[in-house]
Phi, psi and omega in degrees: 000137181293148180272147180248122182245125180255130182243127173247093184269188171287210185274068187289348180280335183239342188253116181296327179297309181292328175295321179295320177299313183294320178297318178295321180294314178299320181298318176298315182298313183294333180281321189252348172227066193300336181265008184292144169263122186250132173233142187232133166290126186214146174288326173235085187303323184294320178299313182295322176301314186291316184290315191250349180067035178243169170284152182211140177232158183299129179283334176083049178285127187099153189296310183298315179293326176299318178293317180295327184275353187297315178304317177296322179296317180295318179298317181288328178294318178299323184283343189285138170276341179203139173250122171262115179252109183130189355266198186112173181276074187271349182243086174203151177233019177287330180280325181191143174296339182275349189296312179296310180301321180297310185285323185283352179298325180288322175297316180299323179296316178297318179296314183298325182268008175061039175269144169303130188228140173239125171278111201252106168051050183270162166252154181214144174112152353282149174236108186249334183283149180295321182292321178297318177295319181295313179297321178299313182296313184298308190273327175292325179292340180263354174294153178288323181216144179233122175232139181238161184262354181202160186295320181298322178294324176298319180291325182296312182285332177294324183292338178280351182107012178277141184295115187301321186292346181269353186268115179258137175265128177229157179289167176289126181300339178301340183295341180261009179299144175248147175294159177271103186288347179273353181274125181273093185294318180301316182296317182301311183289321177298319183296334179283344182106003180289141175273109187287357174271353180251152178292153183232131173258120176272137180231126176242101183259173177205165172290140183228164173069014180249001182276124175209162184285082183243157176289323185282140175297155183305311185302319181290321179298319182293315182294328179273357178074027182269040177254130190290158179297322178297320179294317178299318182295317178299320181290324176299318178297319175300317180295319180295317179298319182293321176299319179296321179293323177298316179298326177295308186291333178284313186282326187263336182240358178068025182275160167252159182238134176238116174281126181246105180287136179251341183220121188248004180293149174303136183094340172257295168051061178301326182293319178295323179294319179298319179294323178299317182294318185297323181293339177274348183270153177276335189264053189296329184288347179256011180249130183230160186229123173283129180295160175284160174118344176288147179274175188296322182290325176292316175301319176299317180299320177294316181297329177296341180273350182279152174282322178205163177236145168246107189250118169265321173287136182299316185280352165291325176290321179296311181291330175294320176297318178301321182279355184058040176259117180307145189213156164248144177240130171254108186256141182249352180214163186300333182300325180291318177296317181298317181297314183296326175292318180297329180264010171080020182238034182301331180290347181250019177251127186238125177298139185301325183294333184260353187292134174209168182300318183300312181295321177301313180298316179299312183291325180294317178295324174297317180299320178295316181298331186248023194302308183295320178298319176298318177298322179293317179298317178300311182301313183292316181297318181295317180297314183297316181292320178302323179297329182284351173298343175299337176300313180297317181299317179304315186289320179299313181293324179299315182289337177274000181074026180267163174294148174300156177304136176269174187297323180291320178298317180294314184296321180294320180292315178301319178297321180298313182283340176286329187256010182298143184266113179247016186287132177284164185253010185229126178274118188237038182298343186287345182284123182233167179284132169216144179290159180274128172297154182303326188294338182281354175267348181286139178273148178239058185299334186265359181296000000 
């Protein structure tokens, strides 16, 4: 009889990063539990059904939807042979005090109904509220298996009172994502107006400096205009510095810039943030915007066509690494720093608070000087991390009462990740190192 696996991910309906994690997870299940029936909690069930070919039910985002979706959630949880809760940064309360209670409710349901549960490749932190720490301790200690994607997350949840010896570190499932070979990337980019004979820098931005320990969720605070003037000012300065950097790479390196939105939900609106930055730049004719709506494998295919990536969104960095495209990361949370350290590029991770045009120019020129070495490091680190995903597979099969992986299954999987094609399709030897002229350090706050 086929096994039924229920997955409660992050916001995979609107967030390309969470969708990439979910896609990688579904790929692992289909490879190692081939007869499994998979059902996913989703904010947009029809989109998830269409992309992944799985069953999907309403996740119930918002109080009224959560109440309406509860009977279906109980029914599906009762039917499940295994609940996978995660991945993504599901345990943090800096964006809202309600964030942990909302997400952990699905794990609590699995625990209450005595279903085997895996806390699956999550990120955690910061958790500062007593309620957040209490919920984390109660329900993670009752999960069958706990896996986290970085050492800092392990420390955060251990500090909440979760048994440290039960916390396993596993890689992000998005690392096994494959590009969509049926997707015509050249046609997509040409249709946007990009010149395919010139190098393209991909930029994945997000709203910053608005996260604080508030009761109201971020999206609602943004829509209601509850962002302080100091937060707005810091973000405007950030945008100006990024616009200056864009002008530098366009004028000095002959690059084009493509903004790649990773999160399209209201209140996040990466595309809108990209357009705001573009308006501050002088080189507007060389700046392009990818429309929302592409799935994670298509976005990976597009990133493979980039010369380099500038990632503010963490999973833009993850997909860039999967594509073996050298990158700079501007991180706003510890998860970004941890990932860049894990892939051997800690020197190319810049805290958002310290980011300026000068440091971006310096790091970009270092990246060009070490370009081939960085690509080799990325390929090797991604291959090594992908192999470690077998830890998650072992636990899934164990809880489903299946036989352990045999030598052939392990060898075939390792062969698959060792031979994956990360080669870019564009020769960009013309991109060379040049220092930044002084004018690119000047701020244009009044533009």
